N, C-alpha and C positions, 0 to 999 in steps of 0.2 A: 255227527251227521255229515260233516265234510269228509270224513274218512270213508263213509258209506258211499258217498257220491263219487269219490275218487276210485273206489274199488269197482263200482258199477261202470264207470267210464273206461277203466283199464280192461275190464272184462269185455266190454263192447268192442274196444279196439282190437283186442286179441282174437275175438270171434270173427270180426271183419277181415283181419289179415288171413286167418285160416280159410275162410270162405273164398277169398280172392285167390289164394294158392290153389285150392281145390278147382276153381273155375279155370285157372290157367293150365293145370294138368289136364283137365277134360278137353280143353281146346287143343292142346298139343296132341293128345291121343287122337282126337277126331282128325286133325291135319295128317298125322302119321298114317291113320287108316286110310284116308283119302288118297295119299301119295302111293300107298301100297296098292290100292285098287287101280290106280292109273298104271303103275308098273306092271301089274298082272295083265291088264288089257293090252299094253304094248307088247309084252313078252309073248303072250298067247296069240297075237295077231288077230284080235277080235274086238273091234270098237267101231263107233260111228262118230264122225265129226259132223256136228250141226252148225251150219253157217248162219250168222246173224247179220253180217255186213259184207258187202263186196267192195273192194278197193281196186278199180281199174288203173292201168298204167297212165291213162289219159282221162281227164275229167274228174268229177267228184265221187267220193265214196257214197255208197247207197245202203240204207238200212233195208234189210230183207224182210218182207212181211209174210212170205210163204215159206213152207218147209223145204229147205235144200240140204243135201247131205252128201257125205262120202262114206260109204260102208266098206270096211276093210275086214276080211276074214282070211284064214290061211290060204284058201284056194281061189278067192274071188275079190276083185275090187270093183265096186259100182259107184259111179259118180252121177249125181243128179244135181247140177249147179247151174246158175245163170251165167251169162257172159255179157259184159259191157266192155267195149273196146273196139279196136281196129282189127279187121280181118284183111289179110293180104291176098286171099283167094276166095272168090265168091262161091256161095253154095249153088247147086243145081237149081234151076228155076222151080222144079217140082218139090224141092226140099222145103218143108215147113218146120222142121225141128231146129231149134236154136240151142244156145247154151252149151254146157259141157256135160254131155250124157253119153256114158259108155259103160260096158262091163268087160272086164278083162279077167281071164283065167290064167294068163301067161305073163307074169310080172316078176320083177326083182323088188324085194323088200329088205331094207336095211335100217336098223334102229340103233342109235347111239345115245347113251345117257351122258349128259354133261355133268360137270362137278356141282353145279347148283341145283341138280335134281330134275332139270327139264330134259326133254327128249328132242332129237332130230331124227325124223323119219324120211327116208327117200323111197319113193315108189316109182319104178320105171316100167311101164307097159312094154312088153316085148312083142306083142302081137299087133304093132302099129301098122296102119295102112296109110302110107305116105300120100296116096291119092285122095284120101278123105280130108276135106278142107278143115275139119276140126281136130286133126291128129294131135293127141296129147303126148308130149315127149317125156315129161317128168312132173311128179307131184312132190312137193317138199312140205312136210308138216312139222311145225315146231310146237311142242306141247309143254306148257309150264307145269310145275309140280302140283299146282292146284287144279289143272284140268282145262285151262283156257288155251286156245290154240290159234295158230296162223297157218293157213294153207296157201301155198304159192303154186300156181298151175302154169307150166310152160308148154306152149304148143308150137308146132312148126309153122303154122300159117296165120297165127293171131298174136297180138300183143299178150304179154303175160298178165295175169290177174291174180290178186290175193283175196283171201277171205278171212275174216275174224269169226270165231265161234268158240265151241267148247267140245270136249270129248265126253261121250257117255258110253255105257255098257253096250257090248256088241250084240250080235244075233245069236240066239241059242239054237242049236241044231236038234 
């Protein structure tokens, strides 16, 4: 009877180890597939950054409750993001739009993958209008290998602001 119990226990341990090994392989495969999807989005210049939190240079970070994003496709960058911070040039009195809202079809896009699998993406709009008080000079997007991202926005007439969020699939044409 003791031999039967030992045999049953040994079988249970072996099955448990095999099941654990299978689960780890599945987890590694899922992570590799997710990393490949991020790479494909960055390489094809077709993704959306969804912002969850705004981190102004001054003041406290703010959890975002509405949908804000940065859409990047080969020929267009569209930003719809809030702004919290100091502006050095006041908007026209008739101006009711705030935030970081623009569409650019003339921009520089540079993506570099780091050794750890993350990405640094620089977007520089070239159709800037220096007389626009919201003029965005540069966007820097850092994307981790699992899709979480930080966006830093540098403007000519406002304090820089950062956003935390994640990357998701882009726009299909």
